N, C-alpha and C positions, 0 to 999 in steps of 0.2 A: 505493499500499499505505498502511495506517496502521499507527502505531508507537504503543501504548497507553504513556503516562505516569501512572505510580502515584505516589501521595503518597510513596513513598522518594525516585523517581526527582525529584519537584518539590521537596523538602528538600534534594537535592545541588547541582541544578541554583539553587535560591536561594541558596547558600552558607550555608545555617543546620543545624547539626547539632543533633539533640536529645539527652536524655538529659545524661549529666555535663559535658558539654562547655561552652567558653567561651562569655558573651555576646559579641554582637558588638559591631559600633562604634557610637556614640550615635548616635541618630536624628536626623536635620536638626528644629532648632527651630522651624522654620513648625510644624512635624508637632503640638507639643506651645504652639501661641500660646496666648493668653489670649483667652475666649471675646470673642463681638463683644458681647456686651451680657452687664454682670457681673448673678449672680441680687440679687433687689430684699430679699430678706430671708434670708443666710447662715447663720445660728442656727437658724431654725425649718425651715428648708431641709435643714440637716445632721439636724437631729433627725428629720424626716420619712423621709429616706435612710434613718438608723441603721434607723427602726423598719420599715422594709420590706424591707432586710435578715438582721432577726430571723424572717421570717416564709419560710413553704415558698416556695420558688424556682421552684416549675416552674407555677404558677396563672398564667391569662392577666393576672391583675390584677398579681401582685408583678413577673412579667415586663416588662408595661408601665410601671407608675409610677415608676422612678426617671427616665426619659427625658421621661415628661409633665410630673412633677416641674420638672425642670430647665429643660424648654421653654416651659412656664407664667410660669417665674421668670423666664424670660428676657423674655418679653414684658409685665410689668411686674405678674402676678398679686399683691396684697396677703396678706399672711402668712394672714389668716384665710381668705384662698379656698382658699390650698396646702392649709392644715390639714383643711377642709370636705373637698377633692378628694383627699386622701390618706385621710382617715378612710372613706370612701364606698370606694374601692379594696382598703382591707384589711381592711375589715368581714368576720369570717366566716375568716378566713386562719388555718392552724395553723402551730406554730411552723417555724421551720428545720430541720431533721433536724441531729441530734445522730450524732456519732460515724461511722459510715460505714464501705464497702468500703475497705481502705487503697490509696495511690499510690505507687508508689516512685519516690522523687525522684529517681533516676539515670535512669527510664524512664516516666517518668509517659505518655507516646504511647502506652505499651500500653495504657492503660487506658482512652483515647478510648472514649465511648459510656456508659459505666456512669454510670448515673443514680445509684446510691445511692452511688459515690465523690464526688456534689459536694461534701460537709465538706470530704474531705479535699483535694480539687482547690485550693477556697477557701483554705484553710489554708496550701495548698502556695505558690499564687501571693501569696499576702499576706506568706509569709517572704521569696519569693523577693525582691518588691518593696523591703522592708524593707533587705534585703540588696545588693540591687542597683540599686535604682532603678527605676521604672516604665519610663522609658525604653528601658532594654536588655532587661526582662522582654520588654518588648512585641518588641523587635526579635527576641528569640528564639521566643516564642511563637506568634505570629500566621503566619509560616510555615506550623508544624506546624496550627493549626487552619484557614487558609485553604483548604484543601480541602472542607472542610466549612458554606462559606459560609452555605448556604441552613438551618443548623440552629436547630432551634426558631423555625421559618418567618423567620430573617432575625432574628429579637429578639436572639441572642447578639452577632450582630453589630454590630447598631444599638444595644445597651445599651453595648458595649465604646465606638464611637463617641463615644457621648455622654459616657461618664466621660474619656476623650482630651479633647475639646472642651472639659468642663467642668472639667478638672482633679480630678475625683473621685476622687481617690485610694484614698480608704476602699470605693468602687464597686466599681473596677477588678476586684480578685482576684475578687469574686461574677459579674461578666461573662463574665470568663474562666472561671472554674471552670464558671458553667451553660453555658458553650459548651462548653468541655471534655467535660462531663458529657451532652450532649444532641449531642454532634459525631458526623455521619453524612455519608456523601459521596453522591454522583450518578453515581458510576462514574468510570472514567479517564478523562481527558485525552488526545483520540488527535490525531495532525497530518491536519490534512482534508487533502483532494486539490484541493479549489475552495474557497478561502478569500476571503471579502471584506469588504473593511474598513466595510461600513454596515450597521449593526445593523436597520435597516428594510426593506433588501433582504435580510437574512438570515430576518427574521420573514414575509416576503411568500414566500420559497421555502419556508418550511415552511407555509403557509396553503394553497398549491396544491399540496404534497406528498400523493400518494395514504395515504403510510402517515401522513401527521401532522396531515395538515388536518381541522377537526373533530372531532377526538379529545377531547372534553371530559374530563376526569376525577373522582371525585367524592372527595368527603369534606373534611380539612381541608386546610390548605394544603400541611402535610409531605405527607399522600398524595398528593397532586395532584403535586406536585415529583416522587415517586417513582414515580408513575405514568407520569408520560410519559418520565420519563427510562428508563422500561423500556420504551416504542414501537419498533419493529424502525424502524432511520432516525433516529433521535432524533439520532446522532451526524453526522448528516450537514450539522446546522445546528449544533449546542451544541460543535461543537468547529471551526466553520468563520469566524471570526473573525476577519480577518486585522488584527493588532493595532498600531494607531498612536498617535502622541503625543494626538490627538483624540479618541480610542477611548470614554473615559469620558464626556464632552461627548456623544458620540454614542447611547452607550446614557443618559444622562439625558433627552436629548431624543426617545426612543424611547418611556423610560418617560413622560417627560410627555403626549406626544399619544395614548400607549396608555391613558392613566387618563381624559383629556378625551374619550377617545373611548366609552369604557367605562363611567366611576367603578365600574369594577370592586375588590372589597376587594381581592383577591390583587395585581393593581397597582396598589394604594396601598402594598403592600410593594414593591413594586420601585421606588417612587419615593421612597422614606422609605430602603430600602436601599443606593439607587445614592449617595443624599447619605453614607449612613454610607461608604459606601466611599470617597469621595473624599477624607471627613478621614481613614481608616485608611492610603488608598494610598499617602503619602510614609514612613510606616516598615517596607514592605516592603523586602526586597533584590531581588527580582525582578518588578519592576513587572508587565513581558509579562505571565509564567505567574501571577499573580495573576489580572488581567486574563481572563484564559481562564477561570478558574475561575470570575468572577464572572458572564461571560459563560453559561457552562454551566447556573445556576441561572437566571439571567434566559429563559435558553430555554427552561428547563423549565417555569417558571411560565407563559410565553406558549403555547406547545406543551397545556400542562395547563386552560390557559383555556378551549381550545377554539379556538385562533389566527382571532380575530375579526380582520376589518378595521380597520386604523389610521384611514385615513384622514386628511384635510389638516388643517392648524393650524387653529384656533380663533381668534375674536376675544378681544383683552384683556375684562377683566369692567371694569363701570362701576363695580364696589364696589371702594374706598380701601384700603389696607393700614390703616389706623388704623380703618375698619369691620370688616375683617376680625379683628384682633387682638381687638378689643371684644368682638365674637362668642363669640369661642373662649376668651375666658378665664374665661367662662360655662357653656361644656361640659363634661360629666362623661365624655363618648367618649374615651379615649385617641388612638384612630386622626385623631379630628380634630383635638387636639393637637400631634400628632405629622407629620400631613401639614401642616397650616399652618405649623408650624414648618419642615420641611425644605423647603417652597417657597420661604418667603421667603429662608432661607441659600443657596437655589440661584438664586433670580434674583440676590439680589446678587453671584453668579460669573459667573453666563452672561447676565445682562441679558433674560432672555427673559419677555414680559410674560404669556404664557401660564400661569405659574406662579400670577399672582395669582388667575388665571379657575378654573385647578384648586384653590386653596384656596376659592375662592368657591363653586365649583360643590358642593364636598365641605358645604357649613355652608349651602347653599341661597339663595346671595346673587347668584349669578351671574343 
């Protein structure tokens, strides 16, 4: 028998209280350590990020731009290159909305998913960060938001992780505000009857399922995820990951191998999303439950893609990281930049040479 786990249950089990309750304990310092590579032009970069925050937040360009600028800067892009990249991204974007539907600071979770409330959400998170600091605000807000980990096609998660990774406290309220305003879940988590610790085995279970196998969904990423989650039998895979200490590493490996096999645009977001998850996970009071929500979104992306065969790992690329980074610094595609950045960061953690091949494949260098 399965027992649904609602968002309220998630919050209760995570030890996080919403509304006017006190913030939790401080986040481990390792989660907010200095960036692995310092931005090359702080003043220019700060001005460009501020300009992006003044624009309409739900455009794909404005949603991607902060991450791309930070990634390019960490790759050694010149101030002139950053300005050129930002100018192209900001061209034609309207202003950030004024006013907006109010949000009750004592019960802000009741307004989740209201795009018209994004100005109020941003003001609320900015005020809380000024008053309490980013660590406690993240500690409190992430358990509320993580059931919607795939909101805005994973971009809310990824933007928040970039703000944490690079200590961008001015961008953090916008990242959290956009996450709250676009919040949506893929349904309750249930206790699975046939758990398995291997994500690749669960993907194969979905591929062989008469209910899920080959059921490709159409539309944008959000539509694909929601369509997959609505399929009968989805919970037999989406709730079945048995959480272990190495679960994130296993999901990272599955995302990498799936991208190398398919080069699919949705799967690209699993690579960058899993890297972002790794950055934010130390901030969670209930790591295991958070992983289950992330796996649910991961499984929805795979099922929505049509359950392609993952296949064996490929050989490493002959292209060097120096060549890959040089090529990336000249690219105007946000997804090129973010995937290369995620692959470089994940290789540092896992030592897996296939990350270099995935980056090279994206750029046509493999």
